[in-house]
C-alpha positions in Angstrom: 0.0 0.0 0.0 1.3 3.5 -0.9 2.7 5.4 2.0 1.7 9.1 1.8 2.6 10.0 5.4 6.4 9.8 5.2 6.9 13.1 3.4 5.9 15.2 6.4 3.0 16.7 4.4 -0.3 16.2 6.1 -2.8 18.4 4.3 -5.7 16.8 2.5 -7.1 18.8 -0.4 -10.8 18.0 -1.0 -12.0 19.3 -4.4 -15.8 19.1 -4.6 -19.1 20.8 -3.8 -20.2 22.7 -0.8 -24.0 23.0 -0.8 -27.1 23.6 1.2 -29.6 20.7 1.3 -33.3 21.6 1.9 -35.2 18.5 3.0 -39.0 18.5 3.0 -41.3 15.7 4.2 -44.7 15.1 2.5 -46.9 13.2 5.0 -48.6 11.2 2.3 -47.7 9.2 -0.8 -47.0 10.8 -4.2 -48.8 8.0 -6.0 -52.1 9.1 -4.4 -51.8 12.5 -6.0 -50.3 11.8 -9.4 -52.7 10.5 -12.1 -50.8 8.0 -14.3 -52.8 8.9 -17.4 -52.0 12.6 -16.9 -48.3 12.3 -16.4 -47.6 14.2 -19.7 -49.3 17.3 -18.2 -48.2 17.1 -14.6 -49.2 20.0 -12.3 -49.1 19.0 -8.7 -48.4 20.7 -5.4 -47.4 19.0 -2.1 -47.9 20.5 1.3 -44.8 19.9 3.3 -45.2 20.8 7.0 -41.8 19.4 7.9 -38.7 21.1 6.5 -35.1 21.4 7.5 -32.0 22.9 6.0 -28.7 21.0 6.3 -25.1 21.8 5.5 -23.8 19.4 2.8 -21.9 19.0 -0.5 -19.3 16.3 -0.9 -16.3 18.5 0.0 -18.0 19.9 3.1 -19.1 16.5 4.2 -15.7 14.8 3.7 -13.9 17.7 5.5 -16.3 17.5 8.4 -15.7 13.7 8.8 -11.9 14.2 8.5 -12.1 16.7 11.3 -13.8 14.2 13.5 -10.9 11.8 12.7 -8.4 14.5 13.8 -7.1 15.1 10.2 -6.5 18.4 8.3 -8.9 18.4 5.4 -9.2 21.5 3.2 -12.3 21.9 1.1 -11.6 23.6 -2.3 -15.0 24.8 -3.6 -16.8 27.8 -5.0 -19.8 29.1 -3.1 -22.3 32.0 -3.4 -23.3 35.2 -1.7 -25.6 33.3 0.7 -22.7 31.3 2.1 -22.7 33.1 5.5 -24.5 30.5 7.7 -22.4 27.7 6.3 -19.2 29.7 6.9 -20.3 30.1 10.5 -20.9 26.4 10.8 -17.4 25.6 9.4 -15.8 27.9 11.9 -17.7 26.2 14.8 -16.7 22.8 13.6 -13.1 23.7 12.9 -13.2 23.0 9.1 -10.9 25.5 7.3 -12.2 27.9 4.7 -8.8 28.9 3.2 -9.7 27.6 -0.3 -13.4 28.2 -0.4 -14.0 31.0 -2.9 -17.2 33.2 -2.8 -18.7 34.1 -6.1 -20.8 37.2 -5.2 -23.2 37.1 -8.2 -24.2 33.4 -7.7 -26.0 31.4 -5.0 -24.3 28.5 -3.2 -25.2 25.1 -4.8 -28.5 23.9 -3.3 -30.4 20.7 -3.4 -34.1 20.6 -2.7 -35.8 17.2 -2.0 -39.3 16.2 -1.0 -39.7 12.7 0.5 -43.0 10.9 0.9 -44.1 8.2 3.3 -42.8 5.4 1.0 -39.3 7.1 0.9 -39.8 8.1 -2.7 -38.0 11.4 -3.4 -38.3 14.2 -5.9 -35.1 16.2 -6.2 -34.2 19.5 -7.8 -30.6 20.7 -7.8 -29.3 24.2 -8.5 -25.5 24.1 -9.1 -25.0 27.9 -8.7 -21.5 28.8 -7.8 -20.4 25.2 -8.1 -20.2 25.7 -11.9 -17.2 28.1 -11.3 -15.1 25.5 -9.5 -12.4 25.7 -12.2 -11.5 29.1 -10.8 -9.7 27.3 -8.0 -6.3 25.7 -8.7 -4.5 22.9 -6.9 -1.2 24.8 -7.3 -2.5 27.4 -4.9 -2.3 25.0 -2.0 1.1 24.1 -0.4 2.1 20.9 1.3 -0.7 18.6 0.0 -0.2 15.0 1.0 -3.3 13.5 -0.7 -6.2 14.8 -2.7 -9.7 13.8 -3.8 -11.7 14.9 -6.8 -15.4 14.5 -5.7 -18.6 15.6 -7.5 -18.3 19.3 -8.5 -18.6 21.5 -11.6 -17.6 19.6 -14.8 -14.7 21.9 -15.7 -13.5 22.0 -12.2 -13.3 18.2 -11.9 -11.4 17.8 -15.2 -9.0 20.6 -14.3 -8.3 19.5 -10.7 -7.7 15.9 -11.7 -5.2 17.1 -14.3 -3.5 19.4 -11.8 -3.1 16.7 -9.2 -1.6 14.4 -11.8 0.8 17.0 -13.1 1.9 17.9 -9.5 2.5 14.2 -8.7 0.0 14.4 -5.8 -1.8 11.0 -5.2 -5.6 11.4 -5.4 -8.9 9.6 -5.2 -11.2 10.0 -8.2 -14.8 9.8 -6.8 -17.2 10.6 -9.7 -20.4 10.0 -7.7 -23.4 12.0 -8.9 -21.2 13.7 -11.4 -21.0 10.6 -13.6 -23.7 11.6 -16.1 -21.5 14.6 -17.1 -18.8 12.5 -18.5 -18.5 10.1 -21.5 -16.2 7.1 -21.8 -13.2 9.1 -23.0 -13.5 11.5 -20.1 -13.7 8.6 -17.6 -10.8 6.8 -19.1 -8.7 9.9 -18.7 -9.7 10.4 -15.1 -8.8 6.8 -14.3 -5.4 7.1 -16.1 -4.7 10.2 -13.9 -6.0 8.9 -10.6 -4.2 6.9 -7.9 -7.4 5.3 -6.5 -10.9 5.0 -7.9 -13.9 5.0 -5.4 -17.4 4.2 -6.6 -20.6 2.5 -5.4 -21.8 -0.6 -7.1 -24.2 1.2 -9.3 -21.6 3.8 -10.3 -19.2 1.0 -11.0 -21.6 -0.5 -13.5 -21.9 2.8 -15.3 -18.1 3.2 -15.4 -17.8 -0.2 -17.0 -20.5 0.6 -19.5 -19.0 3.9 -20.5 -15.3 3.0 -20.6 -15.6 -0.6 -21.8 -13.1 -1.5 -19.1 -13.2 -4.4 -16.6 -11.9 -4.4 -13.1 -8.7 -5.9 -14.5 -8.4 -3.1 -17.0 -8.9 -0.5 -14.3 -6.4 -2.2 -12.0 -3.7 -1.8 -14.6 -4.1 2.0 -14.1 -4.8 2.6 -10.5 -3.4 1.3 -7.2 -6.8 0.4 -5.8 -10.4 0.2 -6.9 -12.9 0.6 -4.0 -16.5 -0.4 -4.6 -19.1 0.2 -1.8 -22.2 -2.0 -1.7 -24.4 -0.4 1.0 -25.5 -2.9 3.7 -23.5 -5.6 1.9 -20.2 -3.9 2.8 -17.5 -3.1 0.3 -14.7 -4.6 -1.7 -11.2 -3.2 -2.4 -9.2 -4.5 -5.3 -5.5 -3.7 -4.5 -2.1 -5.4 -4.4 -3.4 -8.2 -6.7 -6.0 -9.1 -4.1 -9.8 -8.8 -3.7 -10.3 -7.6 -0.1 -13.8 -8.0 1.2 -14.7 -5.4 3.9 -17.7 -6.2 6.1 -20.3 -3.7 6.8 -20.1 -2.2 10.3 -23.5 -2.5 12.0 -25.2 0.9 12.8 -27.1 1.3 16.1 -30.0 2.6 14.1 -30.7 3.4 10.4 -31.9 7.0 10.4 -30.6 8.7 7.2 -28.2 7.3 4.6 -27.5 10.7 3.0 -23.8 11.4 3.2 -22.7 7.9 4.1 -20.5 7.7 1.0 -18.7 10.9 2.0 -18.1 9.6 5.5 -16.8 6.3 4.0 -14.4 8.3 1.8 -13.1 10.3 4.8 -12.3 6.9 6.4 -10.4 5.9 3.2 -8.4 9.1 3.2 -7.6 8.7 7.0 -6.2 5.2 6.4 -4.2 6.3 3.4 -2.8 9.4 5.2 -1.7 7.4 8.2 -0.3 4.3 6.4 -2.8 1.7 7.5 -3.2 -1.5 5.4 -6.2 -1.9 3.2 -8.1 -4.2 5.6 -7.9 -1.6 8.4 -8.5 1.3 6.1 -11.7 -0.3 4.7 -13.0 -1.1 8.1 -12.5 2.4 9.3 -14.3 3.7 6.3 -17.1 1.2 6.8 -17.5 2.3 10.4 -17.6 5.9 9.5 -20.5 5.2 7.1 -22.3 3.3 9.9 -21.9 6.1 12.4 -23.2 8.6 9.9 -26.3 6.6 9.1 -27.4 7.0 12.7 -28.0 10.7 12.4 -30.2 13.0 10.2 -28.3 15.2 7.8 -24.7 14.8 6.7 -22.8 16.8 9.4 -24.7 16.1 12.7 -22.9 13.0 14.0 -20.0 13.3 16.5 -17.6 11.0 18.3 -14.3 11.0 20.2 -11.4 8.9 19.0 -11.8 6.7 22.1 -15.4 6.1 21.1 -14.4 5.3 17.5 -11.7 2.8 18.8 -14.3 1.1 21.0 -16.8 0.8 18.2 -14.1 -0.5 15.8 -13.2 -3.3 18.3 -16.9 -4.1 18.9 -17.6 -4.2 15.1 -14.5 -6.1 13.9 -13.1 -7.9 17.0 -9.7 -6.3 16.8 -8.2 -3.1 18.3 -8.0 0.0 16.1 -4.3 0.7 15.3 -3.0 4.1 16.4 -2.4 6.4 13.5 1.2 7.5 12.7 1.9 10.9 14.2 -1.5 10.9 16.0 -2.1 13.8 18.4 -4.5 13.7 21.3 -7.0 10.8 20.8 -10.0 13.0 21.7 -10.1 15.1 18.6 -13.6 15.9 17.4 -15.6 18.5 15.7 -17.4 20.9 17.9 -20.7 22.6 17.1 -19.9 25.2 19.6 
């Protein structure tokens, strides 16, 4: 497994979105109000007495989870003139804003979702300032140990992957919800540039369809292919092996939104501190399980002692101490 911790550089650069998520609950079922024979002329309105606004976006979520793990994650993102409340939250939780650029004539990226009693969802997403992500450059950030290219504006994802590769900075390519923006040629180039590829099982099927590549083809180009499978755990192809990672059992299943970002923070933590793939995958799995126990993407908290206990409870082995670890009680604070 590649060692990224020996150089003395500890910064993680997280290229991706920072967004507001507005979540509304419709206390009925969509199907009771949508006439199948009138779907071509749809005109409906849903009363949503429950609504909450959460801080989200892949870069924001990953950085928050890294902060819980005691690591230094720097989001690189473009946000809009309405960013103020999110900026306050980042200050409270200790997530740096050094490379978050405000675009004054745009709104921050925002997702709007209405969920019914059957957990069906209707989403609308406004990219806003996220479309200007290419204004940020990897070369503006010193002492980067590891990077990640997560869902963001199309130009920004292409540019940041190329800049990581040119600078020789190892990085994870995590296409996520951004996959529809790219064709096979784009994805083949991303994989050629990346050090590691992280996808869920559905995204992996799309990557294979678009690129025409198998797992063996991808493994000729990256050091590891990580595929998450929800409640079925995950699998890591690395070092000529297929490493099956069990799913850590959550105490309750409350909200899966953001579990993938929590998992990726666990991956980065393991890579940053030189853990083997078995340990890294288990930390990532546990991070996803902890996240699913809370509503929203940045409302869960733990101390490193609590993480270590849950790791041992879940996997029957002690959690190794990270290289260069500081106080084991590092955690984000909501003030």
